[in-house]
N, C-alpha and C positions, 0 to 999 in steps of 0.2 A: 438553574442548575446546568453546569457544564456538561457537554456530551461525554468528554473524556476527562476524568480527574484522577491523577496519579499523585499519591501522597507518600513521602518519605521512602521512596522505592530504593531498594539496594539488593545487590547480589554479590556473593563472594565465591570464588573458585579456589578452594584450598586457602592459602594465606593471602591471595590476591583479591582486593576489593575492586571489582570491575565497574560497578555503579554504586554511588553512595548518596543517600539522602536526596534523591531526584524527585522534583515536584513539577507538575505541569497541569494546566487547565486549558482545554481546547473547547471553544464554544461551537455549537452546531453551525455548519456552513462556513467555517473558517478554512482558509488555506494557510497552513502552519508549517514552518520549516524548522528542522532540527539539523544544525550544522556543527562542524568542529573538525579538527585535524584527524588524520588516520589514527585509529587506535583509541579514540576518545571515548568509545562506548556506545556509539549511536546504534549500530546494528544489534548490540546486546540489548538495548532498550526495546527495539522492535521484536526481538526474540522473547523478551519478557511480556510485552503487550499481547503477543500471539500464542503464548503458552508453550513455546519451544523450551524456554527456561522457566522455572518457578522461582519467584523472588525469595531471597533470604529474609527480607523484611519489607514492610510497606504494603500499600494496597493499590489496586488498579480497579477503577469503576467505569463502566460504560453505560451511560444513560441511567445511572443509579444502581446498576447491577454489578456487584463485586465479582471480578473474574478470577481472583486468586484460586488456584487449585483446579481450574478447568483445563481440559485438554485443548490442543489446537483446533480440533474439529468442533468442540463445543463453543469455543470462542468465535470461530467463524460463523456458527449458527447464531451467536449473540449479536454479530454485526461488525466484526473486524476482519478485513481481508488485506492481503499484502502482495507486493511483488518482491523480487530478490535482486541483489546487486549483480549476481551471475544468473542470467536468464535460465529459467526452469520450465521450458515448454515440453509438451509431448511431441517431439520432433517428427516421429513417424506417423503422426495423426494429421488429418487435415486441419486447416485453420478453423473451419466450422466446428469440427469435433472437439478441438481444444476448448472452445467456448462452451459447447454443450456439456462437456465433462464437469464444468463448474455449475451448470444448471440442474444436474441430476438430484442434488440434495433438496431441491424445491419441488420435485415431481413425485407424485404418489401413485404407484401402481405395483401390483403384486408380481411375484416370480411367475405365477401362472399366466398373468396378463402378458408378460414379456415372452415367455416360452411359446405360447400359442398365438402370439401377435393379435391379441383380442382388441376389440374396438377402443377400450380405454387406453391401452398401450399406444395404439396408432394416433389417437387424439392427443395424448401427452407428447408424443414424439413430434407431431406437427407443431404443437405449441412451442416446444423447445427450438425447433428449426426457425420459426418465425422470430422468436425472441433473440436467438443467437445472431441472426442476420441483422436485426435492428441494432444490436450492440456493435457489430462489425461496421455498420454504416457510420457510426459515430467516429470511428477511427479510419474511415475510408479504406476498409479492408474487405468489404463485401464482395468486391470483384476477385478477391483471392480466396474465397471461401473453400473452394475445392482443391487448393494447392496444399502440398505438404508444408507444415510449419518450418521444417528444416530448409526449405527452398526459398523462404522469404529473405529479403535483405535484412541486415542487422537492425536498422531503425524500425522496420515494420515488425520484426520479432519483439522488440521492446513494446511496441504498441499492442501487439497481440497479448502479451503477458498482462498488460493493464486491462485489456478488454476481458480477459478471463477472470481476473480478480473482481472486476465490476459485475460480472455475471452472478456472483454469489449474493448480490443484493446487499452490500454492506452499508452500515451507517458511517463507518470510518474506514477510509482507504489509506493504507500505508504504502508509500512508494519509496523504494530503496534505490537511490541514485538512478532515476528513470532516464536521465539524459546521458548516462555513461556510454561512450563510444559513438554518440551521435554527432553529425556535422552541424554547423550553425543553422542551416535551413531546417533540418530535422528538429533541432532544439526549439526553434521558433514555432514550428507546427505543434510540438509537444506542449508548449506553454498555452497555446490556444485551446488544445484538446483538454488539458487539465482544468482550465477555467470552464469549459463547456460541460465537463463531467460534473463539476460542483453545481453549476447553475441548472442544468437539465435534469440531473438525477437527484438533486438535493442531498449531495454527499459531502461530508467533511473530509479534508485531505491533510494528512501529515506526511511530509516528505523529508528524506535525507538527500542532500545534494551538494556537490562541490562546485557546480557551475554557478558562480555568483550572479551572472546575468539572468539566469533562470530564477534563482532565489529572489533577487531584488525585483524581478519583473512580475512575479505572481504571488509571493508570500505576503501575507498581511501582518504576520507576527513571527518572530524568530526566537529560538532558544539556542544558545551556543554551549556545547559540551566540551569539557577538557578534563582528561584523566578521570572520567566517570562522574564528574560533578558539574553543576551548572556554573558557567562563567559569566553569562549575561543573558538577559531577555529584553525584548522590546520590538519596536517596529524596525524593519530592515534599515531605514535611513539612520536610525540611532545606533543600532547594534553594529552595523558594518563600518561605522565611523568611530567606534569605541577604540581608543588606543590599546587597551588591554586585549581586545579581540584581535586587532590588527597584529599585535606582537605574537600572540599565541597561535592564531589560526593562519594568518596570511604570511607570517614570518618576516614582517617588515619592522 
């Protein structure tokens, strides 16, 4: 059984069909790419997968659990986490606290424990601190733990957003243009980091990306979207050399 199975997915906004009859199967442990020109419907699909939008038709199943009708918070608890094309950090919080914010849904203590700083609260806070630092080390951000997120360079802010998404303990991590705004050295580091995340944390990754060097360098399978429908699917070598894809996506 595929980890993510999307069947005949569609959504309409008024008279506009934004996504139509979209199907995808992603196996556990895959690095999967969703690509296509601007306006093709890629982020709309991410919004459908995470409950921001509810589909007009079709089904979304994660590990056999149908997610239709669930809220974004419920879907996050089921095992899907995401980043955004435009970075959404808590800029006035520290790097450490950004990651800890994502860990709170896994910690169980009462309001009284928190208010009176009881031993259970202190123990859970210590656990969160340790786990947050461990995650930051993966991204080489642990030395910035006490810095404000707003003061990080752009590339490190991108990494911090991925770290925060990882802290929710997802089965499937959705990355929306993770290399946007990065320089070539940062992109190369990001490629290594995404591979490490998959291997070390046993997480499946679905990413939207326009950087074809990154896509061809890490993705094992691609689906190309155009005008809300699938244009082609296959391995990167096959898809990126498809004349139809080149014409529609690369404009050649």
